[in-house]
C-alpha positions in Angstrom: 108.8 101.5 101.0 105.6 100.2 102.5 104.3 96.8 101.3 100.5 96.5 101.3 99.0 94.1 103.8 97.2 92.3 101.1 100.4 91.2 99.4 101.9 90.1 102.7 98.8 88.2 103.5 98.8 86.4 100.2 102.5 85.7 100.3 102.1 84.2 103.8 99.4 81.8 102.6 101.3 80.9 99.4 104.4 79.9 101.4 102.3 78.1 104.1 100.4 75.9 101.5 103.6 75.4 99.5 105.4 73.8 102.5 102.3 72.0 103.9 102.9 68.8 101.9 106.4 68.5 103.5 104.8 68.4 106.9 102.2 65.8 105.9 104.9 63.4 104.7 106.5 63.4 108.1 103.3 61.8 109.5 103.6 58.7 107.2 106.0 56.8 109.4 106.9 53.3 108.3 107.1 50.9 111.2 109.3 47.9 111.2 107.8 44.5 110.6 107.1 42.7 113.8 107.3 38.9 113.6 105.3 36.7 116.0 107.5 33.7 116.9 106.7 30.9 119.3 109.6 28.5 119.6 110.4 28.2 123.3 109.8 24.7 124.8 107.5 24.4 127.8 109.9 24.6 130.8 107.3 23.6 133.4 106.7 20.4 131.5 110.4 19.5 131.4 110.8 20.2 135.2 107.8 17.9 136.0 109.5 15.2 133.9 112.7 15.6 135.8 110.9 15.5 139.2 109.0 12.3 138.2 112.3 10.7 137.1 113.8 11.4 140.5 110.7 10.0 142.2 110.9 6.8 140.2 114.6 6.3 141.1 113.9 6.8 144.8 111.0 4.3 144.8 113.0 1.7 142.9 110.3 1.1 140.4 112.7 0.3 137.6 114.5 1.6 134.6 111.8 0.6 132.1 109.3 3.2 133.2 112.1 5.8 133.1 113.0 4.9 129.5 109.3 5.0 128.5 109.0 8.6 130.0 112.2 9.7 128.2 111.0 8.3 124.9 107.6 10.0 125.2 109.4 13.3 126.1 111.5 13.0 123.0 108.4 12.4 120.9 106.7 15.5 122.3 109.8 17.6 121.6 110.1 16.3 118.0 106.5 17.2 117.3 106.7 20.7 118.7 105.7 23.2 116.2 107.2 26.6 115.4 104.9 29.3 114.1 106.1 32.5 112.3 103.9 35.2 110.8 104.9 38.1 108.5 103.2 40.2 105.8 100.4 37.9 104.8 102.5 34.7 105.4 102.1 32.3 108.3 104.6 29.5 108.6 104.1 26.5 110.7 107.1 24.1 111.0 107.1 20.5 112.3 110.0 18.3 113.3 111.6 20.1 116.1 112.6 23.5 117.3 114.0 25.7 114.5 115.6 29.1 115.0 113.5 32.1 113.9 116.5 33.3 111.9 116.3 30.3 109.6 112.5 30.5 109.3 112.9 34.2 108.4 115.3 33.2 105.6 112.7 30.7 104.3 109.9 33.3 104.4 112.0 36.0 102.7 113.2 33.6 99.9 109.6 32.5 99.1 108.3 36.1 99.4 110.8 37.1 96.6 109.0 34.7 94.2 105.4 35.5 95.4 103.0 37.3 93.1 99.4 37.9 94.1 97.0 38.0 91.1 94.2 39.3 93.3 96.2 42.2 94.9 93.7 44.9 93.9 90.5 43.1 94.7 88.2 42.9 97.7 88.5 39.1 98.1 89.8 37.5 101.3 91.9 34.6 100.2 93.9 32.0 102.2 95.7 29.0 100.9 98.1 26.6 102.7 101.0 25.0 100.9 102.8 22.0 102.4 106.4 21.1 101.6 109.6 19.6 103.2 113.0 21.1 103.4 115.7 18.4 103.5 119.0 18.6 105.5 120.8 20.1 102.4 118.1 22.8 101.9 116.2 21.3 99.0 112.5 21.7 98.8 110.5 18.5 98.2 106.9 17.3 98.2 105.3 20.6 97.4 101.5 20.4 97.4 98.4 22.5 98.0 97.2 21.5 101.5 94.2 23.8 101.8 92.7 25.6 98.8 91.5 29.2 98.8 88.7 28.4 96.4 90.5 30.1 93.6 92.6 27.7 91.6 94.9 30.3 90.1 95.6 31.9 93.5 96.5 28.4 94.8 98.8 27.8 91.9 100.6 31.1 92.4 101.1 30.2 96.0 102.5 26.8 95.0 104.6 28.4 92.3 106.3 30.8 94.8 107.5 27.7 96.7 108.6 25.8 93.6 110.6 28.8 92.2 112.5 29.0 95.5 114.1 25.6 94.8 117.0 25.7 97.2 117.4 27.1 100.7 120.4 27.1 103.1 121.0 23.8 104.8 119.0 23.1 107.9 120.8 24.3 111.1 123.1 21.8 112.8 121.1 21.8 116.0 118.0 20.7 114.2 117.9 16.9 114.7 115.3 15.6 112.2 116.0 14.6 108.6 113.6 17.1 107.1 111.7 20.2 108.2 108.0 19.9 107.4 106.4 23.3 106.5 102.8 24.4 106.3 103.0 27.8 104.7 99.8 29.9 104.7 99.4 32.6 102.1 96.7 35.0 103.2 95.4 38.1 101.4 93.1 40.6 103.1 92.4 43.8 101.2 
């Protein structure tokens, strides 16, 4: 029994184009979210402070200058900022060094309550919401810090934070009474 070449040719193309979509799906690889975190203190600055403290002791200038330098170092450490970016959110934390793990929890909880009313538009929007997280994890003093120019977009951003209500308590190694957050909601089509 001899099968005509025309039938084989058409069968081959039928099978080829039937399985082609399966191969195209393999190219749509989803990559993991990469978070940009900057939380490490400036080591060089701390080493210079230690060297200058030793020099003061050797010269016998006095304890007052040493105390002033330590106080200024503590102030600089307490105002260090932590920045975290993820999926249209940019989080800036003030009050000390906070673990990226805790900041990820904050972002994920707020993202669960986030709805973008301009999702299918060609508008570039960016609004910044300010709030505090107390030691027990309560969110306070929520306000629109920088407007996007669209009142409803700003209100949806604020609403996402307000709906979050409670977060886990601040980490024990965080020294300040509250964590001040500047959360930027950015939409780029």
